[in-house]
N, C-alpha and C positions, 0 to 999 in steps of 0.2 A: 634598167633598174636603178641607175644613179639618181634619177629624179626623185624616187621615193625612198632612197637609201635603205634598200633591202637586198640581202643576198638571194639570188634566184633559187638556190637550193632550199631555203626555208620559207620562200614566199608562198602566201596562200592565194586563193583564187581571186579575192577581191584586190589584193595587191598587183597581181598580174593584170587585172582589168585596169587599174590606174596607169600602170606602166604602158599599156597599149594605148589608152586614152591620151596620155601626154605625147606619145609618138605621133599619133594622128593629128593631135592639136597643133603641133609644131608646124605641120605642113599646111594646116589651115591658116595659121598666122601669116605665113609668107604671102598667100593670096590676099588675106585681109588687108595687110599693109600696103600692098601694091594698089589695091582698090581704093583705099583711103587716100593715097598720095594722088591717084589719077583724079578723084572727085575734087580734091582741094585745088589741084593745079588748073582744072577746067572750069571751076566755079559752077558746077552743075547743080540744077534744081534737085531737090530731093522730096521723096514721098514720106510723110510721117504717119504712122499708124498707131493710134492710141486705143488700148484695150484693157479691160480689167482682167482678162484671162489670156494666156498663150499656152495652149496645150501642145507643146513641141514634142512630147514623147521622148523616148531614149534616143540619145544623140549619136552614139558611136556608129551604129549600122548606117544611118543616113549619111554621116560624115565620109565613111569609107566609100560608099557608093557614089557620092558626089565627086570625090577625088579620084575615083576609078582605081582604088588600091584594094578593094575587098579581098579579092583572090590572092593578091601579094601577101597581105597581112595574115590571111588564113594559111597559107603555105609556110610562112615564117613561124607561126605559132605550132603548126603541126610538127615541124622539124625539131621543136623543143618539147614535144609531147603534150601540147595543150590544144584545147578545143575552143575555136573562136566563138561558136554559138553559145557554149556554156558561160564564157565570159560575158557575152552580150546579155545573157539573162541575169548576171550579177548587177548590172547597172540600174540604179534607182530611177524610177519614172518621176520626172519633176512634178511636184504638186503645185502647178501654176495655172490649172484650169481643169474642168471636169465636163464640159459640154460643147454643143455646137459652136458657140461664140468663141471659145478658146481654140478649137480645131480650125475654124475659118481663119482666125487671126494668124495662126501659125502657117496655114497654107499660103495666105497672102504674102507673108514674108519670104517663103520658099519660092514663090512664083516670081517676085520682084528680083531676087537674086538670080535666078535661072535666066530671066529675060534681060539681065544686065541693067536694070533700072535701079539707080541709087535710092535707098530708102532706109528707114529706121523704124523699129518698134519701140514703143514705150509702154510700160506697165508696172505692176507691183511684183516685188520679190517676196512671195509668201513663205513664211517659215514652215507652215504646216499645210499639207494637202487635206483631202477628204479623210474622214476617220477610218481606222482600220477596224474590221469586223472580225470577231472571234465567237464561236459558239461554245459555251461552257454550260454543261448540264442542261442542254436543251435550250438555253436562253442566249440572246445576243448580248455580247459585251463589247463596248466600243473603247477604242484607245487612240491617241493622237498619231497621225501619220507624219512623223518628223523625217521628211525626205532628205533633209540636209544632214542627217546624222553622220555620214562620211564626208561631208563638204560636196562641193560641185566643181569638178576639175575644169569644166568647160568655161567657167566665168572668170572675169578679171575685175577684181575690186578696184574702183577708182577712188582712192583715199582722199584725193584733193577736190573731188567733185561731190560736194555735200551742201545741203541747204537747210536752213531752219524752216520748220513748218509748225504753224501755230494753230491751237484749238481754243475754243471757249474765250474766256475773258469777258471784257466789257468795252464799250465805246465811251471815251471821255471827250467832251467838246470844250475846246479852249479857243474862244472867239471864232475865227474862221478856220481854225485847225482842228483836226479830229485825230485823236490818238487811240490806238487799240492797246489796251493794257491788261495786266493780270491774266495773261494767257498761260496755257500749258504748252511746252515746246518739245519737239522731237527733232532729230536730224533725218533728213532723207539722203541716203548714201547710194551712189550709182554703182551698179554691176553690169558690165558689158559681156555679151555672149555673141560669138560669131554665127552668122547664118549664111551657109555656103550655098551657091547656085550649082545646079547639076551640070557637070561636064563643062564648066566654065571657070575662068579665074575670078569672075565677079562675086563678091561677098558683101553682105550688108551686116547690120548691127542690131541686136536686141538689147535695149537698155532697160533694166529693171531697178526699181528703187526700194531700198530696204529701210525700214524704220528702226532707228537706233537712238538709245538714251544719250543725252549730252554728257 
């Protein structure tokens, strides 16, 4: 509980979830760094998969199964009077896709890592998923699905990996030179997430880009 700065005696279910997530993530990072070093030292070719969606689903259970520590974590939590399945249900489902395209992209990344093939996924870090639906007085009421309400403990923000992205504007011709002027600009900031392979040290990276104001 040191990572989240909360006394276990007063921690709620979501705080226990985060403590478990960070403990599992630490073990994933060890494999991730080893994989990155190996790929850099061998100058291996990589597969790059671009998709508008990555329907990766809840990550905790998949990460524990890939690491082979599901039962160990379950036993440790039970010794403290906690239920692993209940904590898993607390995890937000990332709002990064909602159809076959997103599920296929996530499966490709899982398969690449499990087969030990170096690869990266690239996509968009959406702030909101599909809308939430509630029935009020017999009518549907929609509300935003802000899946990042509690943050995403699995991701690593790359503060120094950011690029200007321009929209609109107009083209100005100056002799043989062409200038793109009067544009609207945002920053594309990178967020990395580990994609573990099943029962292997091989891991890959999903890099998502977030749109932020300058």
